[in-house]
N, C-alpha and C positions, 0 to 999 in steps of 0.2 A: 560467184561462188555456187558450186553445185551441192547437191544433198550430201554426198560423201565428205566433201570438204567441211561442210557445216558440222556433221557428226564428229569428224576428227577434231575440229576446233573445240567442240563441246567436251569431248573426252579429255583433251589436254587441260582445259580449264578446271576439270574435276579431278585431274591427276589420275586418270585411268588409262589403261592401254586401249580398251574398247568400251563402248557404252553397253550396259546390260540390255538385252533385247526387250524385256518388259517395259523399261523406261522409254525406249524408242517407240514402242507400240502405243504407250500412253500419250506421248507427245504427238504422234500421228493422229490418234483419236481426237485429241484436243485441237487439231489443226494448227499447232504451233510451228511445226517444222516448215510447212508450206507458207505460213504467214511470214516467217523470218526470211525465207528465200524470196518472197515477193515484197520485202521491205515494209510489210504492214505491221509487224510487231518487232520490237528490238531483240537483239541477241540476249541481252541481260534478262529479259522476261523468260526466255527459254531456259537459260542457265538457272534462274531461280526455281523454275518449275522442276527441272531435273534434280536439283539438290534436295528439294522437299520430298520428292518421290523416293530418292535414295535413302534419306533419313527414315522415312516411314517404313520402307522395306526392311531396313536393318533393325528397327525397333520391333517389328513383328517377328523377325527371326529370333531375336533375343527373348522375346516374350514366350514364344512357343517352346524354345529350348528350356526355359526355366520352369514351365508348367507341364511339360510332357510327362506322361505317366508310363510306367512299364509293367506289363503283365507277363513277362517271359518272352515277349516279342519286342522287336525294335520298331518304333513308330515315329515318323517324322512328318510335321505339318508346316507348310509355308504359305503365307498369304501375301497377296499383292493387289490392292485396289479392286476388291470384288471377286478376285479369283483365289481359290484355295486349292493347294496341291498336297495330298496326303498319301503317305506310303506306309505300308505295314509289311515288315519282313519277318518270316517265320521259318525256322529250321526243323528238320525231321527230329523228333524226340523218341525216346524209348518207352513211352508210357502205354503203347497200344498192345504189342505182342512181342514174342521172343524173336521173331525174324527181324522186326524193326530195331530191336535192341542190339542185335548182332551188327547191323549196318552202322548204327550210331557208334558203337564201340570201335569198329574198324576205322571210321572217320576220325575218332578221337586219337587212336594210335598213330594215324598219319600226321595229325596236328602236332602231337608231342615229338615225333621224329623230326619234323621240319623245324620245330623250336630248338631242338638240340643242335641240328645242323647249322642253323643261323647263328647260334652262339659262337661258332668258330669263324664267322665272318670277321675280317680284320677290323672294319669300321665299328662293328658292334662291340667287339672286345675292347678296342681302344677307348670308345666313348665311356663304357662302364668303368674302366680302370681310371680314366681321367676325371670324370665328373661325379661318379656315384661313390658313397662311403665304402671304403675298403674294396672298391671294384665290384661290389655285389649288387644284385638287383634290390629294389626297394618295394615297399607296399604300394597298393593303389592309392591310398590316402596320401602318402608322401609324394607319389608321382603327381597327383592333382595339385598339391601345394607347389611343387616345382614348376608345373605348367603355368600357374598363376603368378609366378614371381616376376616382378619387373626387372630384377637383377639378371635372371636367367634369360629374359627376353631382350635385354639391352646390352648387358656387359659383353664385350668381345671375348670370344672363347680363348684367345691368346693370352688374356690377362688372368685366366684361372690357372695359376701355377701352384705347385705344391706348397710353396711358402705362403701364398695367399689363401689357398684352400684350407690350410690348417687354422686360419683365423676366421674365415667366412665360407662355410660350405654352401653350395646352392640350396641345401635343404635347411640349414641351421642359421637363419638370419631373419631380421625384420627389414622390410624394404618398402619404400614409398616412392611414387613417381608423380610428378606434377606435370601433366600433359596440357599444353596450352594450344589446343587446336583452334578453338574459337570458330570463326566462320569457315575455316578450311577443314571442316569435319571429314570431308571425303578424301583428304590427302593421305597418300601412303607413307608420309613422313611427318614428324611433328617434333617441336622443341620439347625437351624433357629435362627436368631437374630430378636427379636420382640420388637417394641417400640410402645407405645400408648399414646396419649394426649387426654384430659388434665391431666390424672393421671401421665403422664411422667414416666411410669414404663417400665423398660427394663428387658428382660429376654433372656437368650440364652441357647442353649442345643439342644438335638435331639428330635424333635417332631414326634411321631409315627403316620405316615399317613397310618393307617391300615384299615380304614373304609371309605365307600363311601356313602355319603348322596345324595339322589335323590330329586330334587325339580322341580316343574312345573312352568315355567316362564309365562309371560303375554300371550304368544301364545300357552301355554301348551306344549312347547318343554321341554323335560326332560334334566335338567342340572345335571351333575355328579360332585360332589365336594368332594375332599379328606379331611377328618377331622381327627384330633388327637383323640385317644381314651380318653374317660372321659371328653372331652371338651364340651362346650355349644352345639355346633352343633352335636356332637356325641350323646348327650342326645336327641336332636330333631330327629336324625336318628333312635335311638332305639325306641322312642315312635311311630314314623310314621310307622316303620316296624311292630310293634305290631298291630296298627290300621288296617293296610292292611291285616293282618291275620284275624282280628275279623269282619271287615266291608267289603263290596264289593267295595273296593277302590284300586286304584293304589298307591304305596308307595310315588311317587313324589307328587301326589295331596294331600295325607295325610299330608305331610310336609307343603305344602302350606296352608292347612286348619288350622293346629295348630297355624300358625303365623297370618293368615289373617281372619280366620273364614269363608272363602268362602266354601260352600258345594262342596265336590268332586263330579264329574259327575257320575251318574248312569243312563245312557240313556235307554229309552225303547228299542231301537234298535241301535246297533252300528256295522258298517261294517269296515273291514280292508282289503285293497287291498295291497298285498305284491308282489313285483316284484324283481326278482334276474336276473341280466344281467352279462354275462362274454363275453369272446371273441367268444364263439361258440354258446351260447344259451340264450334264454330269457324265464324265467319260472314265471308264476304268479298264485296267488290264491286269492280268496275272502272269507273271514271268517266273518260270522255273529254271533253276540251275541244278543240273543233276550230274553226279559222277557216273561214268559209263557202266560201272559194275553193279549199279543199283537195279534190281529187277523191275520190270515194267509194272507188275501189279502193285508194288510198293509206291511207285510214282503215281499211279492212278489213284490209289487210296489217299495219298497225301494231297493231291490236287482236289479230289472230291471233298475232303474235309475242309480244306482252305476255302473253297468256293462256297460251301454251305455256311461256314462261319462268317464269311464276308457279308452274305445277305442276311444272316441271323434269322432265317425263316421267313423273311419278307419278300423273297423273290417269287414272282408270278410269271407263268408262261403267257405267251400271247399268240392268238390265232392268226392264221394266214390272212383271213378276211380283215381283221383289224389292222394288220400291217399294210394291206392294200389301201384301206381307208386313209391311213395316215399319209402314205405316199401320194395318194390322189389329191387330198385336200392341200397338202403343202405345195403341190405342183400348180394349184390354182392361185397361190399367193403371187403378188407382183411387188416389185421394189419401187417405192415412191420416194421422191426427194424429200429431204428434211424440211420441216416447216420453220418459218422465221423470216423476218425482214432483213434488209441489208444492214450490215454492222455499222456502228458509229465509232469514229476515231477522234482522238484529240492529239494535237501537236505539242510535244514536250521538248524542252531544251535538254541537251546532253553534252558531255565533253566532246563528242564527235560531230555535234550539230543537231538540228531538229530531227526528232524521230516520231513516228506515228505510234500511238498507244491505243489499244482497244479498250473501251470501257467495259466494266465487269458484266453488266447485264447483257449486252450484245455478245460478249465472249461466251456466255453460257449458251446462247442461241446457236453459235457456231459449232459448239460441241455436240449438238444434236445429230444423231445418225439418220441415214435414210431408213424408212420404215417398211416392213412387210405388211401389205394390205391384202385382205382376202375379199372375194365377192360375197354377197349375201348368201346365207346358208340355203335359202330356197333355190338359188341358181346352182349351187354346188350339188344339191340333192338331185336336181333334174339332170345335170351332166353325169353324175354317178350312175343313176338308173339307166341312162342311155348307153353308157360304156360297159357297165357290169350288170347285165340283165339277169345273170345267175345269182347275184347277191343284192337284190333290190331292197330299198328302204321305203317304208310307207310314210314316214314323217321325218322332219329335220331333227327332232329331239334325239332319236336313236342314233342317227348318223353323227350328230355332235357328241353324244356320249361316247361312242366307240372311238372317235378321233381323240378325245381327251384321255381316255384310258390308255390308248396306244401311245400317245405322246408321253404320258407319265412313265410308262415302262421303257420306251425306247430312248427318250431324251434325258429323263431324270430318274434313273434307277436308284434305289436306296441302298447304299452300302453302310451298314451299321458298325462294321469293324468289331464285332463281338468275337472273342477268342476264348478258347478253353483255358482254364487256370491250371 
């Protein structure tokens, strides 16, 4: 079995099409993939590891979604085993001057036009007539209730007939579902017992949770909802995905539009600050999406404000000399192999025969990474003064100070995400 076959087998056991890249990286860092290929660790150990990482990742996503705060901008944070990825999205507003106000109003007019145009789409019109009260759009609160409904997520759309809808509207009912996933938590399908009142209809069986509906909540945070194929919400997902391909919309906002009629945002200028932090580094980017008719000076002003607010006054420039010091000192580092003795294994019985299992303490040793090791500061000082005679240092302390100041600015800049209210 080669590496790809192993990953494919692991994905099948977890009922996934492909394994998420972070989980593969974690397994590689732990040395588990190589150990399984070398028959030093059982496949079940790797499967248990991957399932635990998947559950942790999903819990962190749910936690961040519940605790995210909004200050007029959209902010999203995801964490995975020591790595945090944060994004802040900000659109051009009309609070600065008359010129910016004009551009914001022009973008709003275009948004409203697209919303009217999309209302004539056959799929949008039929969905509203078939599933919404009197064929009219509903409030955002009602839409959120519908999105959370087990009936709408599980009940086949073909069963929502006028005779049934008069008894149980997708909005006017109480519903409960008893999902029995147990150890198959990562499965895209699950056995479900579903009951709904006032129809008092009960159904049981396996609901195929194979599609993911995206929906923008009141703070424009994106909710991810698993829905059964051919259900009411799957029909919403299918239409919103098509609208996102035809119109300049995000799929989550298209779903919200179909239910509420609120025009999805197409701002004149939108900026996205993305920051990724882990144990060693902080890396950030600002990405601007600009409609071509926006003047260059407005774009520059928007970028300048976004950059300043991202640093919240803590940004410091760095001299060319300190950059040279940082690059020179890092070039002196060498990669040394990880420390630790040979691992210890025990032989365990299994249904397929004896397998080797790594004991916990040596397993921790195997997870140690190679280390960057630098020469003594005295040696680095001598080499620096020899190569950079125009920028000499008299003692190690100043060289060391400049290196750490440069490292803090280059490797770990502080993004505070302070935004105007």
